[in-house]
C-alpha positions in Angstrom: -180.4 -38.7 -9.0 -183.5 -37.3 -9.8 -185.0 -36.6 -13.7 -186.1 -33.1 -12.2 -188.0 -30.4 -14.4 -185.8 -28.1 -16.6 -186.7 -24.8 -14.0 -185.3 -26.2 -10.5 -183.1 -22.6 -10.1 -183.7 -20.0 -8.8 -185.4 -17.5 -11.4 -183.7 -14.1 -11.9 -186.8 -12.5 -10.2 -186.8 -13.8 -6.9 -188.6 -11.9 -4.4 -188.2 -11.0 -1.2 -188.3 -14.3 1.0 -186.0 -16.2 -1.5 -183.6 -12.9 -1.3 -183.4 -13.6 2.5 -183.1 -17.2 2.0 -180.1 -17.1 -0.3 -178.1 -14.4 1.1 -178.3 -16.7 4.8 -174.6 -15.9 5.2 -175.1 -12.5 4.9 -178.0 -11.7 6.9 -178.5 -7.8 8.2 -179.9 -7.7 11.4 -181.2 -4.0 11.1 -184.5 -6.4 9.4 -186.3 -8.2 12.2 -187.6 -11.1 9.6 -184.1 -11.3 8.4 -182.5 -13.0 11.6 -180.6 -16.4 11.9 -182.4 -17.8 15.1 -179.9 -21.2 15.1 -178.3 -23.3 13.1 -176.5 -25.6 12.1 -174.3 -27.5 9.4 -176.6 -27.8 7.0 -179.9 -25.6 7.9 -181.1 -22.6 9.4 -183.9 -21.8 11.6 -185.2 -17.7 10.7 -188.7 -15.8 12.2 -191.0 -16.6 8.6 -192.1 -13.0 7.0 -196.1 -13.3 6.8 -196.2 -14.2 10.3 -200.3 -14.6 10.8 -200.2 -15.3 14.4 -196.6 -15.3 16.5 -193.9 -17.8 16.8 -193.9 -19.0 13.1 -190.8 -20.3 12.4 -189.1 -21.7 9.1 -186.1 -24.1 8.7 -184.2 -23.7 5.4 -181.2 -25.5 3.7 -178.1 -24.0 3.6 -178.0 -24.8 -0.2 -180.6 -24.8 -2.7 -183.7 -27.7 -2.8 -186.7 -26.7 -4.1 -188.4 -28.9 -2.1 -187.0 -31.1 1.2 -188.3 -34.4 -1.2 -185.2 -33.1 -3.6 -183.2 -34.1 -0.4 -181.2 -37.9 -0.7 -178.3 -38.0 1.5 -179.9 -39.6 5.1 -177.6 -38.3 7.0 -179.4 -34.6 5.9 -182.6 -36.0 6.6 -180.6 -37.2 10.2 -179.8 -33.6 10.5 -183.3 -32.2 9.6 -185.2 -34.7 11.8 -182.4 -33.9 15.2 -182.7 -30.0 14.5 -187.0 -30.6 14.0 -187.7 -32.0 17.4 -185.3 -29.7 19.2 -186.7 -26.1 17.9 -190.0 -28.3 18.2 -190.0 -28.7 21.8 -188.5 -24.9 21.9 -191.8 -23.8 20.0 -193.9 -26.4 22.8 -192.5 -25.0 25.8 -192.8 -20.3 24.6 -196.2 -20.7 22.6 -197.6 -24.5 23.2 -198.6 -26.4 20.4 -197.8 -26.7 17.1 -197.6 -28.1 13.8 -195.1 -28.9 11.1 -196.1 -28.4 7.1 -194.4 -28.0 3.9 -195.5 -27.4 0.6 -193.3 -29.6 -1.7 -193.4 -28.2 -5.2 -191.7 -31.2 -7.8 -191.3 -28.0 -11.0 -190.6 -24.0 -9.9 -193.1 -21.3 -10.4 -195.6 -24.0 -9.3 -198.6 -22.9 -7.1 -197.6 -25.5 -5.5 -194.5 -23.3 -4.0 -196.3 -20.1 -2.7 -194.1 -17.9 -4.6 -191.2 -19.3 -3.3 -188.8 -22.0 -5.2 -186.8 -23.2 -2.3 -187.3 -25.4 0.2 -188.9 -24.2 3.3 -190.4 -25.4 6.4 -193.3 -24.1 8.2 -193.2 -24.1 12.0 -196.6 -22.8 13.1 -198.4 -22.9 16.7 -201.8 -23.6 16.5 -204.1 -25.6 17.6 -206.2 -26.2 14.8 -206.3 -29.3 12.7 -204.8 -28.3 9.5 -206.1 -31.5 7.6 -209.9 -31.1 9.0 -209.2 -27.2 8.2 -208.8 -27.4 5.0 -211.4 -29.4 4.1 -214.3 -28.0 6.4 -213.3 -24.4 4.8 -212.2 -25.0 1.2 -214.0 -28.4 0.2 -210.4 -30.1 -0.3 -210.2 -33.5 0.5 -206.7 -35.3 -0.3 -205.8 -38.5 0.0 -204.0 -38.1 2.8 -201.4 -41.5 3.6 -199.9 -41.3 7.2 -196.0 -42.1 6.9 -193.2 -42.7 9.5 -191.0 -39.4 8.7 -190.9 -36.8 6.8 -188.4 -38.8 5.0 -190.4 -39.8 2.9 -191.5 -37.3 0.8 -188.7 -38.0 -1.7 -190.6 -40.7 -2.8 -193.1 -38.9 -3.8 -190.3 -36.1 -5.8 -188.6 -39.1 -7.9 -192.3 -40.2 -8.6 -192.7 -36.3 -11.0 -195.5 -35.4 -8.2 -195.9 -32.4 -6.0 -196.8 -32.9 -2.9 -198.2 -31.4 0.9 -196.7 -32.6 3.7 -197.9 -32.2 7.3 -197.6 -33.0 10.7 -200.4 -32.2 14.0 -199.9 -31.3 17.5 -199.3 -35.2 18.2 -196.3 -35.5 15.9 -197.8 -38.0 13.2 -196.9 -37.1 9.5 -199.5 -37.2 6.6 -198.5 -36.7 3.2 -201.1 -36.2 -0.1 -200.4 -35.1 -3.7 -202.7 -33.6 -6.5 -201.9 -32.4 -9.6 -203.3 -28.7 -8.4 -202.2 -27.5 -5.1 -203.3 -24.3 -4.7 -201.0 -21.8 -3.4 -200.8 -21.3 -0.1 -203.8 -23.0 1.1 -202.7 -24.1 4.7 -202.3 -20.5 5.1 -205.4 -19.6 4.2 -207.2 -21.8 6.8 -204.1 -20.7 9.3 -205.9 -17.5 8.6 -209.5 -18.0 8.6 -209.5 -19.8 12.2 -207.6 -16.6 13.8 -210.0 -14.4 11.9 -208.1 -13.1 9.4 -208.6 -14.6 6.2 -207.9 -11.9 3.9 -204.7 -11.9 5.5 -203.8 -14.7 4.2 -200.7 -13.6 1.7 -197.3 -13.3 3.3 -196.4 -11.3 0.2 -199.0 -8.4 1.0 -199.5 -9.0 4.4 -195.6 -10.0 6.4 -197.3 -8.9 10.1 -194.3 -7.5 11.5 -194.9 -7.1 14.8 -196.1 -11.0 14.8 -192.3 -11.0 13.3 -190.7 -9.1 15.6 -192.6 -10.7 18.7 -191.2 -14.1 17.6 -187.3 -13.0 17.2 -187.7 -11.4 20.9 -189.0 -14.2 22.2 -186.8 -17.4 20.9 -184.0 -15.6 21.0 -183.9 -16.2 25.3 -185.0 -19.5 24.4 -182.2 -20.4 21.7 -179.6 -18.1 23.3 -179.2 -20.5 26.1 
C-alpha cells in the first residue's frame, strides 16, 4: 500500500463534476452530462463537462482513487486497458483521431488535479500533438519518457510524485512529472488550437451543446 498524503479523500466542498462522479450509481438522465454511456464492473464512461470539442469522454473508476496511479491490482489495469481499447475504437469511428491523457495527482487540492480530486482519464478527438502544443504555446518542455502502457503511472505515485500521462494518436504512451504542473494544461492547449483560448476552464465553460451532441452520437454506438 502506498504511503499517501493525508488528504486523498474527496473534500466536503466537492465541485459539480465530483458530485457527478461520486453519485455514479444515481445518475439523473435529465442532465446531458450526467449519463453513463458504457460501463464495466469497475469503470464507467461518461461525457465530459467542459467539452471544448465534441466527442470528449471521461473514463472514471466506480471506487474512489485520487489518480489512476493509485490502482495496484493488475486485474483492474487489465480491465481498464481493455475498456480504453474498446472506447477508443468507437471514438475513432465516430470522430476520427484522438488522444488520451490524465492529470495524475499525488495529493488532493493540487493544481495538477484541475479541481477534481478523483481519477479520470480524458479521451479527446483531436489531431494536434499535445506535447508539442504545450511547448509551442506555453514554452513548457517537460522531460517526456516513453512508457509501454498506463500501468507505469503507479511507479510515479509510489515515488510520491504527480504526473502527466499522454497517449498520442498512434497509441504511443508518454509520461512526465514536475512539482508545479499547471492546472488544466492540456485543456489550455486544446482550447487554443481551436480558437477558444479564453474558454479552457471547464468550471465556467461547460459547453453543454457539445456534451449533448456527443451523447447522441455515442449512444447509437454503445447501444449496439
